C-alpha positions in Angstrom: -136.4 86.3 -38.2 -137.8 86.0 -34.8 -140.9 88.1 -34.1 -142.2 87.9 -37.6 -145.7 88.3 -36.2 -144.6 91.5 -34.5 -144.3 93.1 -37.9 -147.9 92.3 -38.7 -149.0 93.4 -35.3 -147.1 96.7 -35.6 -148.4 97.3 -39.1 -152.0 96.5 -38.1 -151.7 98.6 -35.0 -150.7 101.6 -37.1 -154.0 101.1 -39.0 -156.7 101.8 -36.5 -159.4 100.4 -38.8 -157.9 96.9 -39.0 -155.5 96.1 -36.2 -155.5 95.1 -32.6 -156.2 98.7 -31.5 -159.6 98.5 -33.2 -160.3 95.0 -31.9 -159.4 96.0 -28.4 -161.7 99.0 -28.6 -164.6 96.8 -30.0 -164.2 94.2 -27.3 -164.0 96.8 -24.6 -167.2 98.5 -25.9 -169.1 95.3 -26.5 -168.5 93.8 -23.0 -168.3 97.0 -21.0 -164.6 96.7 -20.2 -161.8 99.2 -19.9 -159.7 99.4 -23.0 -156.6 99.4 -20.9 -157.6 96.1 -19.3 -158.3 94.5 -22.7 -155.0 95.9 -24.1 -153.2 94.4 -21.1 -154.5 90.9 -22.1 -153.5 91.4 -25.7 -150.0 92.6 -24.6 -149.5 89.7 -22.3 -150.5 87.2 -25.0 -148.2 89.0 -27.5 -145.3 88.8 -25.1 -145.9 85.2 -24.3 -146.1 84.2 -28.0 -143.0 86.2 -28.9 -141.1 84.5 -26.1 -142.3 81.1 -27.3 -141.2 81.9 -30.9 -137.8 83.1 -29.6 -137.3 79.9 -27.5 -138.2 77.7 -30.5 -135.8 79.6 -32.7 -133.1 79.3 -30.2 -133.7 75.5 -29.8 -133.7 75.2 -33.6 -130.4 77.1 -33.9 -128.8 74.9 -31.2 -130.0 71.8 -33.0 -128.4 73.1 -36.3 -125.1 73.5 -34.4 -125.5 70.0 -33.0 -126.2 68.6 -36.5 -123.2 70.4 -37.9 -125.2 72.5 -40.3 -123.9 75.8 -38.7 -121.1 76.6 -36.3 -121.6 78.1 -32.9 -120.1 81.3 -34.2 -122.6 81.4 -37.1 -125.4 80.8 -34.6 -124.2 83.8 -32.6 -124.1 85.9 -35.8 -127.7 84.8 -36.7 -128.9 85.7 -33.2 -127.2 89.1 -33.4 -128.7 89.7 -36.9 -132.2 88.7 -35.7 -131.9 91.2 -32.8 -130.6 93.9 -35.2 -133.5 93.4 -37.6 -136.0 93.3 -34.7 -134.7 96.6 -33.4 -134.9 98.2 -36.9 -138.4 96.8 -37.7 -140.6 99.5 -36.0 -138.7 102.3 -37.8 -138.9 100.5 -41.1 -142.6 99.9 -40.7 -143.2 103.6 -40.0 -141.1 104.6 -43.0 -143.0 102.3 -45.3 -146.4 103.6 -44.3 -146.4 106.4 -46.8 -144.8 104.5 -49.7 -146.5 103.0 -52.7 -146.7 99.2 -53.1 -144.0 99.4 -55.7 -141.7 101.4 -53.5 -142.3 99.0 -50.6 -141.5 96.0 -52.9 -138.3 97.7 -54.0 -137.3 98.4 -50.5 -138.0 94.9 -49.4 -136.1 93.5 -52.3 -133.2 95.7 -51.3 -133.3 94.4 -47.7 -133.5 90.8 -48.9 -130.5 91.3 -51.2 -128.6 92.9 -48.3 -129.5 90.0 -46.0 -128.5 87.4 -48.7 -125.1 89.2 -49.1 -124.6 89.2 -45.3 -125.5 85.5 -45.1 -123.2 84.6 -48.0 -120.3 86.6 -46.5 -120.8 84.6 -43.3 -121.1 81.2 -45.0 -124.7 80.9 -43.7 -127.5 79.3 -45.9 -130.4 81.7 -45.9 -132.8 78.9 -44.9 -131.3 79.2 -41.4 -132.2 82.8 -41.0 -135.9 82.5 -40.2 -137.1 81.3 -36.8 -139.1 78.2 -37.7 -136.9 76.9 -40.5 -138.8 78.6 -43.3 -135.8 80.2 -44.7 -136.2 83.4 -46.8 -138.4 81.6 -49.3 -140.5 79.5 -47.1 -144.1 79.8 -46.2 -144.5 82.3 -43.4 -147.5 84.0 -42.0 -148.2 87.7 -41.9 -145.1 89.7 -41.5 -142.6 87.3 -43.0 -140.0 89.9 -43.9 -138.5 88.6 -47.1 -139.1 86.0 -49.7 -136.7 84.4 -52.0 -137.1 81.3 -54.2 -135.1 78.4 -53.0 
């Protein structure tokens, strides 16, 4: 789902010892810069990369329609589902913060199962749900939301 990296960034930002907030602070201190200025650069880069990923995902979905692998209606369903998941992501990350690894795994499996059921109900192969063609079982980076064996 588009913005997969956003999950990692949000998770890291919540942890001030590991995430961008700590890096921003360290860069600002080391080079005598204002944290707000350094954060602005990080935010600009994040926004640019997110837009790039979304554009590539949109191109990919359009190509899938052109290739006859999905319909235009399915493309619109996927886009809407991606937006829905993106909107819910911050709240979900916050709710997982205090969970054990086992609880997190259980919740992620539940989300994966729900998404698989949604895809099946809409006649969509799960490989078309991730932005860069990784599917739900592909190799993603940090923040890839769900994994399923193909």
